[in-house]
Structures are given as structure tokens and as C-alpha cells.
C-alpha positions as CSV (number, residue, x, y, z in Angstrom):
1,M,-54.6,228.5,-20.5
2,F,-51.2,228.1,-18.9
3,P,-48.4,230.4,-19.9
4,I,-46.0,229.0,-22.5
5,R,-43.1,229.0,-20.0
6,F,-45.1,227.1,-17.5
7,R,-46.0,224.5,-20.1
8,C,-42.4,224.1,-21.0
9,L,-41.4,223.5,-17.4
10,V,-44.0,220.8,-17.0
11,L,-43.0,219.0,-20.2
12,G,-39.4,219.1,-19.2
13,S,-40.2,217.6,-15.8
14,L,-42.2,214.8,-17.4
15,L,-39.4,214.0,-19.8
16,A,-36.9,213.9,-16.9
17,A,-39.1,211.6,-14.9
18,V,-39.5,209.2,-17.9
19,S,-35.7,209.2,-18.4
20,L,-35.1,208.4,-14.7
21,A,-37.7,205.7,-14.7
22,G,-36.0,204.1,-17.7
23,V,-32.6,204.1,-15.9
24,S,-34.3,202.6,-12.8
25,A,-35.9,199.9,-14.8
26,N,-32.6,199.0,-16.5
27,A,-30.9,198.8,-13.1
28,D,-33.5,196.4,-11.8
29,E,-33.2,194.0,-14.8
30,P,-31.5,190.7,-13.7
31,R,-28.1,190.1,-15.2
32,A,-27.4,187.0,-17.2
33,R,-26.3,184.1,-14.9
34,L,-24.6,180.8,-15.3
35,D,-25.8,178.0,-13.0
36,V,-23.7,174.8,-12.5
37,Q,-24.2,171.7,-10.5
38,A,-21.4,169.2,-9.9
39,E,-20.8,166.0,-7.9
40,A,-17.6,164.4,-6.9
41,Q,-16.5,161.1,-5.4
42,L,-13.6,160.5,-3.1
43,E,-12.2,157.1,-2.5
44,V,-10.2,156.7,0.7
45,V,-8.4,153.7,2.2
46,P,-9.4,153.0,5.8
47,D,-6.6,153.3,8.4
48,R,-8.5,152.0,11.4
49,A,-10.8,149.0,12.2
50,T,-13.0,147.7,15.0
51,L,-13.5,144.0,15.6
52,S,-16.8,142.9,17.2
53,A,-17.0,139.6,19.0
54,R,-19.2,137.9,21.6
55,L,-18.8,135.4,24.4
56,W,-21.7,133.5,25.9
57,E,-22.5,130.8,28.4
58,R,-25.7,128.9,29.0
59,T,-27.3,127.2,32.0
60,P,-28.6,123.6,31.7
61,A,-32.0,123.3,30.1
62,V,-34.7,122.5,32.6
63,A,-38.4,122.3,32.8
64,P,-40.1,125.7,33.1
65,Q,-41.4,124.8,36.6
66,E,-37.8,124.4,37.8
67,E,-36.7,127.8,36.7
68,E,-36.9,129.4,40.1
69,T,-34.5,126.8,41.5
70,D,-31.8,127.5,38.9
71,S,-30.0,130.3,40.7
72,N,-26.9,128.2,41.3
73,A,-26.6,127.2,37.7
74,L,-27.0,130.9,36.7
75,R,-24.2,131.9,39.1
76,E,-21.9,129.2,37.8
77,A,-22.6,130.2,34.1
78,R,-21.8,133.8,35.0
79,D,-18.5,132.8,36.7
80,R,-17.5,130.8,33.6
81,L,-18.3,133.8,31.4
82,E,-16.3,136.2,33.5
83,E,-13.4,133.8,33.6
84,R,-13.4,133.5,29.8
85,A,-13.7,137.3,29.4
86,T,-10.6,137.7,31.5
87,V,-8.7,135.1,29.3
88,L,-9.9,137.0,26.2
89,I,-8.7,140.4,27.4
90,R,-5.3,138.9,28.5
91,A,-4.9,137.2,25.0
92,L,-5.6,140.6,23.3
93,E,-3.1,142.4,25.5
94,E,-0.4,139.8,24.8
95,A,-1.1,140.3,21.1
96,G,-0.3,144.0,21.5
97,V,-3.7,145.6,22.1
98,E,-3.8,148.4,24.7
99,R,-6.4,148.1,27.4
100,D,-8.1,151.3,26.4
101,D,-8.7,149.9,22.9
102,I,-10.7,147.0,24.3
103,S,-14.4,147.7,25.1
104,A,-16.4,145.1,27.0
105,G,-20.2,145.6,26.8
106,S,-22.8,145.0,29.5
107,L,-23.9,141.6,30.5
108,A,-27.0,140.5,28.6
109,V,-29.3,137.8,30.1
110,Q,-32.1,136.2,28.0
111,P,-34.1,133.0,28.2
112,E,-33.9,130.3,25.5
113,Y,-36.5,127.6,24.9
114,V,-35.2,124.2,23.8
115,P,-37.6,121.6,22.4
116,T,-37.2,118.0,23.5
117,P,-37.4,115.1,21.1
118,R,-41.0,114.4,20.1
119,R,-42.6,111.5,22.0
120,S,-44.4,108.6,20.4
121,D,-47.8,110.2,21.2
122,G,-46.8,113.3,19.3
123,D,-46.4,115.6,22.3
124,Q,-43.2,117.6,22.7
125,E,-42.0,119.3,25.8
126,M,-40.2,122.7,25.9
127,L,-37.3,123.2,28.2
128,M,-35.9,126.5,29.3
129,R,-32.3,127.7,29.8
130,T,-30.7,131.1,30.3
131,R,-28.1,132.6,28.1
132,L,-25.5,135.1,29.5
133,E,-23.6,137.1,26.9
134,R,-20.9,139.7,26.8
135,P,-20.0,141.7,23.6
136,F,-16.5,142.9,23.0
137,Q,-15.1,145.5,20.6
138,V,-11.4,145.8,19.8
139,R,-10.1,149.0,18.1
140,I,-7.1,148.5,15.8
141,D,-5.0,151.4,14.6
142,D,-2.6,149.3,12.6
143,L,-4.4,147.2,10.0
144,E,-1.3,145.0,9.5
145,R,-2.0,143.5,12.9
146,L,-5.6,142.4,12.0
147,P,-4.9,138.8,11.1
148,R,-2.9,138.2,14.3
149,L,-5.7,139.7,16.4
150,L,-8.3,137.6,14.7
151,D,-6.2,134.5,15.5
152,A,-6.0,135.7,19.1
153,L,-9.8,136.0,19.4
154,T,-10.3,132.6,17.8
155,E,-7.7,130.9,20.2
156,A,-9.4,132.6,23.1
157,G,-12.6,130.7,22.2
158,V,-15.0,133.5,21.2
159,N,-18.4,132.1,20.4
160,A,-19.1,134.6,17.5
161,M,-17.4,137.3,15.5
162,D,-19.9,139.8,14.3
163,G,-17.6,141.5,11.7
164,I,-15.1,144.2,11.1
165,S,-15.9,147.9,10.8
166,Y,-13.3,149.8,8.8
167,D,-12.9,153.5,9.6
168,L,-10.8,156.6,9.3
169,T,-8.8,158.3,12.0
170,D,-9.7,161.8,10.5
171,R,-13.2,161.7,9.0
172,D,-13.5,165.5,8.8
173,A,-10.5,165.8,6.5
174,A,-11.9,163.2,4.1
175,T,-15.4,164.8,3.9
176,D,-13.8,168.3,3.5
177,E,-11.7,166.9,0.6
178,A,-14.8,165.5,-1.1
179,L,-16.5,168.9,-0.9
180,V,-13.5,170.7,-2.3
181,K,-13.4,168.3,-5.2
182,A,-17.0,169.0,-6.0
183,L,-16.4,172.8,-5.9
184,E,-13.4,172.5,-8.1
185,K,-15.4,170.4,-10.6
186,A,-18.2,173.1,-10.6
187,R,-15.7,175.8,-11.4
188,H,-14.1,173.7,-14.2
189,K,-17.5,173.1,-15.7
190,A,-18.4,176.8,-15.5
191,E,-15.2,177.9,-17.1
192,L,-15.6,175.4,-19.9
193,M,-19.1,176.5,-20.6
194,A,-18.2,180.2,-20.5
195,R,-15.2,179.7,-22.8
196,T,-17.2,177.7,-25.3
197,M,-20.0,180.3,-25.4
198,G,-17.6,183.2,-25.7
199,V,-18.5,184.9,-22.4
200,S,-16.7,185.8,-19.2
201,L,-17.5,184.7,-15.7
202,G,-18.3,187.4,-13.2
203,T,-18.7,187.2,-9.4
204,V,-20.2,184.2,-7.7
205,T,-23.8,185.0,-6.6
206,S,-24.7,181.8,-4.8
207,I,-23.2,178.5,-3.5
208,S,-25.2,175.6,-2.0
209,E,-24.8,171.9,-1.3
210,T,-27.0,169.5,-3.2
211,R,-25.4,166.5,-1.5
212,S,-23.7,166.8,1.8
213,P,-20.6,164.6,2.2
214,I,-21.7,161.5,4.1
215,Y,-19.1,159.2,5.7
216,A,-20.1,155.7,6.6
217,P,-17.6,153.1,8.0
218,R,-17.3,150.0,5.7
219,M,-18.6,146.9,7.3
220,M,-17.3,143.4,6.6
221,A,-19.5,140.6,7.9
222,M,-18.1,137.4,9.2
223,S,-19.5,133.9,9.8
224,A,-21.3,133.4,13.1
225,D,-18.9,130.6,14.0
226,A,-15.5,132.3,14.5
227,R,-13.6,129.0,14.5
228,E,-14.8,128.1,11.1
229,S,-14.4,131.5,9.5
230,A,-11.1,132.8,10.8
231,V,-9.0,130.9,8.3
232,Q,-11.2,132.1,5.4
233,A,-11.5,135.7,6.5
234,E,-10.8,138.5,4.0
235,Y,-8.5,141.1,5.6
236,R,-8.2,143.7,2.8
237,P,-10.1,146.8,3.8
238,G,-10.9,148.0,0.3
239,T,-11.9,151.7,-0.1
240,I,-14.7,153.9,1.3
241,V,-16.5,156.2,-1.2
242,I,-17.5,159.7,0.0
243,E,-19.8,161.6,-2.3
244,A,-20.4,165.4,-2.4
245,G,-22.5,167.7,-4.6
246,V,-22.7,171.5,-5.0
247,S,-24.7,174.1,-7.0
248,V,-22.9,177.4,-7.9
249,S,-24.1,180.4,-9.8
250,W,-21.9,183.1,-11.6
251,E,-22.9,186.4,-13.2
252,I,-22.0,186.5,-16.9
253,E,-20.0,189.5,-18.1
254,N,-20.4,190.1,-21.9
């Protein structure tokens, strides 16, 4: 048998260990938490636009076996296209567009097949011609000038207008503002829930995005035939919607 004093020491040590274990267990217990998700939308009015148009020329349609002898026609079509491109750029500059705001794309060359009228015996011959095309883009920083520039493109004889892309000068500022609105909405929801439930918000324990702000320029399509569509074109840019979402967690203080 152990002495009484020794048994008392052992019992006291065991009680102290149990007490410390209880404190440790309480410290490891997760605190109450309030999780909130919020989404926000930001509508912004564009302040910049890009006009897209194309010029093209074609060689005369010939039988496929004559294709190799069509080099003169190809050179003449290219000369006509470059001359029209020069006229187009000059018309845009006269309308107040800076040369740096005019972008001329690379020359594209592609064959086209043209069916001839069907003969009495039912046969139909296919002719071949070559299409040479140059795309153009015009950046506009003053949207009030858009109608005038559309008129200038039409008068310069563009073959097609591919549409208008409305944009923002400072995209980052707009996406940042959308994210701030989502965070503010999350805090408002958390404070409302805490007040209603009679608790207090503690420190923020986590913040994450559930929807990253995405900015996409607003496209406005136009008729393929610029001469027919210019009078009916809609010039109002409308608004661009940017969406953002967040998830935020707070500790709850009783």
C-alpha cells in the first residue's frame, strides 16, 4: 500500500490534469459564426466606342482553268482596294479622327465560286474569282461624334459595317466599384441579421469572391450593307452591367 500522502499527491495531479484538459477542450471549441453571401450589379454608361468596317474588291469571275492567267486582274483589284482605303482614311481624318485611332487590318485574299446560269441540258458551270478584303477599326472617345463618323464611312463607300463595340476608358475602376458594392451589401446583410437575432458581430474570419467582376464590351450589330443601314442605325450606347459576388464570415459575440 502507498502512503496516504503519496495517494493524495497522485489524486491532486489527476484532478489538475482533468481541469487543464477541460480548459483546453473549451479553447478548441469553434466559436459561433455568421456566414453571408451577397451579389451586386453595377450599371455603367460607356464612354468609348469602336467602329468595325470592311472594304473589298473582286477580280472578274473566270473559268477555273484560267486562274493562273489572272495575275493582272488580281493586281488591279488590289490597286483599287488600296486607293479606296486611302480615301476612307482621309475621310475619317477630315471628320476629326486622329490617325492613331484608325486601325487597318491585314489584307485577306480568298477565292469565291460563282455559279453560271443553268443550261438547257441541266449542267451548270462554276466560275472562280478572288476577293481581296481589308478590315478597319475606328476608335471613338467622344460618342457624340458617332453619327458623323458613320456618315463618313458610308460616304467613303465601305462595303460592310460589322458593328459598334461600346467600351469604357477605365475598366478597372468599374470592376472595383462593383466589388465594393458587393462587399457593402454583405456587411449590410450581416448587420441586419445580427441586430435581428440580438447578437453582435465580431471580427471577420474569411472573405472570398463567389463571382469575379467580369467586364464585357457591349456589341451593337449592324446590317451587312452599310448604305442601307446607316440611316436606321441606333446610336444610343445603353448601359453595361457588371456583376460581382462575395462570401464573408464574421465571429458572433454574445
